[in-house]
N, C-alpha and C positions, 0 to 999 in steps of 0.2 A: 606592600607593593600592589599597585593598581593593575588589575588584569582586564584585558579587552575581550569582549565576547566574540565568539566565532560568528562570521557573517551568516545570516539565514539563507535558506535556499532561494527565497525571493530576492534578497539583496544580490546574490550571485547571478541569478537569471537577469535581473535588471541591468547589471553591469555588462553582462554578455550581450543583451539586446542592444545596448548603446554602442558597444564595440562593433557589432555586426552592421548596424545601421551606418556607423561611421565608415567602415570599409566599403560598404555598398555605395555610399554617397561620393566616395573618392574615385570611382570609376571614371575614366575619361569619356568624353562624349562619343568618340569614335568606337571605343570598346563597347560602350553601352548599346549603341546602335547595332553593332555587329552581333553581340550576344542576344539582343532582343529578337533580331531576325532569325538567328539560329534556334532560339527557344520556340518562336512561332512555327517554324518548319517542323520541329520535333512534335509540337502539339498537334499539328495537322496530321502527321503520320500516326500518332497515337489514336486520334479520333477515327481515322480510317481503319486502323488495325482492330479496334474494338467496335467498329460499325456504330459509333455513338450518334444518335439522332437528336438528343437533347442534352444540353450542357449548361450547367450553372458555373459562372465565372465571377470575376471581380474587376472593379475599376482600379487601375494602378494608382498608387499613392506613395509619396515619400521615398522615391527611388526604387520601388518595386518594378520588376520586369513589365514592360509595356508591349503586349502582343495584340494591340487593337487591330492591325491589319489582318491577322489570322482570324480574329473574331468576325470581322466584316466578311471575310471569305466564307466562313461557316454560315453566316446569315444568308448570303447569296445562294449558297448550295442547298439551302432548305433546312438547316439545323435550327432547332428551337433553343434560344439562349435566354438566360435569366441572370439578374444581378441581385446582390443583397441590398436590403433596405433595413436600416436599424431604427429602433424606437428613439424618439426625441427625448424620452424620459431617462430615468436612471436605472431601469430594470434590465438593461443589457439584452433586450429582446431583439430578435432579427428574423426577417422573413425574406423570401426571394420573390421577385416580380419579373414578369416577362420583359424582355429587352428587345426592342426593335430599332432598326437603323435611324428612324426619324423620331425616336423618343426624346422628349424634353428631359434634360438632366439638371439636377440642382445639387449643391454641396450640402452634405449632412453636417452635424455638429463637429465632426473631426476634419471636415474639408474634403471628404471623399464623395465623388459624384455618384448619384443614384437616379434611376429613372422615376419620372413622375407619372402617376396615373396608371401604371401597369397593373396587370392582374396578378394576384398572389398565386404562387404555385407550390406544390409539395415536392421536396427533394426526392422523396421515395419514388416519384415517377420519372426521375431523370437518370440518364445513363452514366453521366460523368459530372464530377464536381471539381473545379479547379480552384485551389485555395491559395491565398497569400501566406507568407510566413516570414519570420525574421531569421530563423535558423532551423536546421533539421539534422538528425543523425541517421546512421545507416540501419537503425531498427524501426524507422517509421515515426519516431517521436518528432513532433512539430513544436517549435518555440514560436509562439505568436506574440502579439503586442501585449498580452497579459490581461485583456478584458474578458476573455472567455466566450465571446459571441458564438464562434463556430462550435466549440465544445458543447455549449448548451443546446444549440440548434440541432446538433447531430447525435445527441445522446440516444434517441430512439432508434437510430440507424447504426449504432456502434458495431453490431455483429453482422450487418448486411453487406453483401458484395456489391450492391447497387445503391447509390451511385458509386462509381470508382472514385476514390478520394486521391486527387493528384495535387501535390504541392508544386508551386511554381517558384523557381529561385535561380540565383546564380550559384555556380560551384563554390564560390568563396563563402557561401553561407552554410556550408557543411561544417558540423561541429562534432566534438567527441560526445559519446552517449550522455544524455542528460537525465537527471532524476525526474521521473514522471509522476504526476498526480493521478489519483483514481478517476478523476473526471476528464482527463485528457483523452481525446479521440485520435487514434493513430492514423497515419496515411497509408495508402496502399503503395505509393511510389512518389517519385519526384521527377519532374522534367527540369533540366538546366541546359545550358548551352552545349553540353556534351552529349545529351541524349536522355533517354527514359530509363530510370532505375527503380526496380522493385526492391522490397526490403525483407530482411530476415527477421521474423517475429522475435 
């Protein structure tokens, strides 16, 4: 009798990623707008509470929460912002560049907008890092797209309190605890449309 092998952890995670992206993509336009506005307000409150003056963030892509108005407000208020820029090669390298309101933006190989000509900055000098994610659990484990850009870039800051690692998500992206790999970098907390949540290690 033919036996089927158990699905690997990667197979399970890939199916979970697809399921979560599908759920996120099915949000109505009205719900998405309302939740984005709520998340933006929560981020501004968090920035004020932590007195963050420098924030690394991301360009929304593929249904991720879009809080661009909040970022623009932070720019006007004098915060230093930065966006990720990935390598065009296959080395999965990433760095962060200064982001200004008038910066020229181009799409990278995944279609995600990046600033052109900005100065590279060190995340160790930033107060807060706002990360995209596909799913998260209540222990701070982040399910990303699977390419490992953030985990590689953050390895040297794994045990640092700064920058504060903040996941940005909708509440529907919360999942049951996931198996984590030794290279995974945990989040300090998540902001969704309901507020700011820190994690139990």
